[in-house]
C-alpha positions as CSV (number, residue, x, y, z in Angstrom):
1,X,-47.0,-68.9,86.1
2,X,-44.3,-71.3,87.8
3,X,-40.9,-72.0,85.3
4,X,-38.1,-72.8,85.6
5,X,-34.5,-71.0,85.1
6,X,-30.6,-72.5,84.7
7,X,-27.3,-71.5,86.5
8,X,-24.2,-72.2,85.6
9,X,-21.9,-72.4,87.4
10,X,-17.9,-72.1,85.9
11,X,-14.3,-72.4,86.5
12,X,-14.1,-69.9,83.4
13,X,-13.1,-66.2,83.9
14,X,-11.1,-63.3,82.3
15,X,-11.3,-61.1,86.0
16,X,-8.6,-59.9,87.1
17,X,-9.9,-61.2,90.5
18,X,-10.5,-64.6,89.0
19,X,-7.3,-65.5,91.6
20,X,-8.6,-65.1,94.5
21,X,-12.1,-67.1,93.6
22,X,-13.0,-70.6,94.5
23,X,-11.5,-72.5,91.9
24,X,-14.4,-74.5,90.6
25,X,-16.7,-71.4,90.6
26,X,-15.5,-68.5,89.2
27,X,-18.1,-67.5,87.0
28,X,-21.8,-67.7,86.5
29,X,-24.4,-66.8,84.6
30,X,-28.2,-68.1,83.1
31,X,-31.2,-69.3,81.5
32,X,-34.2,-68.6,80.9
33,X,-36.8,-69.4,79.6
34,X,-37.5,-66.5,76.5
35,X,-40.5,-68.0,73.8
36,X,-42.0,-71.1,73.2
37,X,-39.5,-73.5,73.4
38,X,-36.7,-71.3,73.1
39,X,-34.1,-70.0,75.8
40,X,-31.6,-67.2,76.1
41,X,-27.9,-67.6,77.5
42,X,-27.5,-64.2,79.2
43,X,-23.6,-64.1,80.7
44,X,-21.4,-60.9,81.9
45,X,-18.6,-61.9,80.6
46,X,-15.6,-58.4,80.5
47,X,-16.3,-57.5,77.0
48,X,-20.3,-56.9,78.1
49,X,-23.5,-58.7,78.1
50,X,-23.3,-61.8,76.1
51,X,-26.6,-62.9,74.8
52,X,-27.6,-66.8,73.4
53,X,-30.6,-68.2,71.9
54,X,-31.4,-71.8,71.8
55,X,-33.9,-74.2,71.4
56,X,-35.0,-75.4,73.8
57,X,-35.8,-75.1,77.4
58,X,-33.8,-74.7,79.9
59,X,-34.3,-78.0,81.8
60,X,-34.1,-79.6,78.3
61,X,-31.0,-77.9,78.1
62,X,-29.3,-78.5,81.4
63,X,-27.7,-82.3,81.0
64,X,-26.0,-79.7,77.3
65,X,-24.8,-77.4,79.8
66,X,-23.5,-80.1,82.2
67,X,-21.3,-81.7,79.7
68,X,-20.0,-79.0,78.3
69,X,-15.9,-78.6,79.2
70,X,-16.4,-75.0,81.5
71,X,-19.2,-76.1,83.5
72,X,-18.2,-76.8,87.0
73,X,-22.8,-77.1,86.9
74,X,-25.6,-76.5,85.6
75,X,-29.0,-76.2,88.2
76,X,-32.5,-76.0,87.9
77,X,-34.0,-72.6,89.8
78,X,-37.8,-71.6,90.3
79,X,-38.2,-68.5,87.8
80,X,-41.0,-66.5,88.2
81,X,-40.4,-63.2,85.3
82,X,-44.1,-61.6,86.9
83,X,-42.5,-62.4,90.5
84,X,-39.0,-61.6,90.4
85,X,-37.8,-59.4,93.7
86,X,-36.2,-56.2,92.6
87,X,-33.1,-55.5,94.2
88,X,-31.7,-51.5,93.6
89,X,-29.0,-52.5,95.1
90,X,-27.1,-55.0,93.8
91,X,-22.9,-55.5,92.5
92,X,-22.5,-55.3,88.3
93,X,-20.5,-58.6,89.0
94,X,-22.2,-62.3,86.8
95,X,-24.1,-62.5,91.0
96,X,-25.4,-59.5,90.9
97,X,-26.9,-60.4,87.2
98,X,-28.2,-63.3,87.4
99,X,-30.1,-62.7,91.0
100,X,-31.6,-59.5,89.2
101,X,-32.7,-61.1,86.1
102,X,-34.0,-64.0,88.2
103,X,-35.2,-62.3,91.4
104,X,-33.2,-63.8,93.6
105,X,-33.5,-62.6,97.4
106,X,-29.1,-63.8,98.6
107,X,-26.7,-61.9,100.0
108,X,-23.9,-63.8,98.2
109,X,-22.1,-61.0,96.3
110,X,-19.2,-64.1,94.7
111,X,-20.9,-67.4,92.3
112,X,-19.2,-69.7,94.8
113,X,-21.9,-67.6,98.1
114,X,-24.6,-67.8,95.3
115,X,-24.5,-71.5,95.2
116,X,-24.6,-72.2,98.5
117,X,-27.3,-70.6,98.9
118,X,-29.0,-71.7,96.2
119,X,-27.8,-75.5,97.7
120,X,-28.2,-74.1,101.1
121,X,-25.3,-75.5,102.0
122,X,-23.5,-73.3,104.7
């Protein structure tokens, strides 16, 4: 069954490499549907993986995330947990976790590169 997940890009990051990243796309995390009308935010931070559950589907939560002060962009992407493409070799960073959770095929290493891949920009 085809669902949608939310990919959220943020300019906020505590990582020591943050200064070398694009000023608006320093961090990325995702919100996936987990149960009937419930979604879970999965966010890899310097402190570890943080999860939060919210009432509503990712599509219903899109505007909430888009309006957050620390959000550059929130976008919906197709998500099918049964058809995910697992990647055994990926970086242990926010981009790698997002790609792994959503099964995104991408060579992106930074949040900005992932944004460009998802929007098909060159």
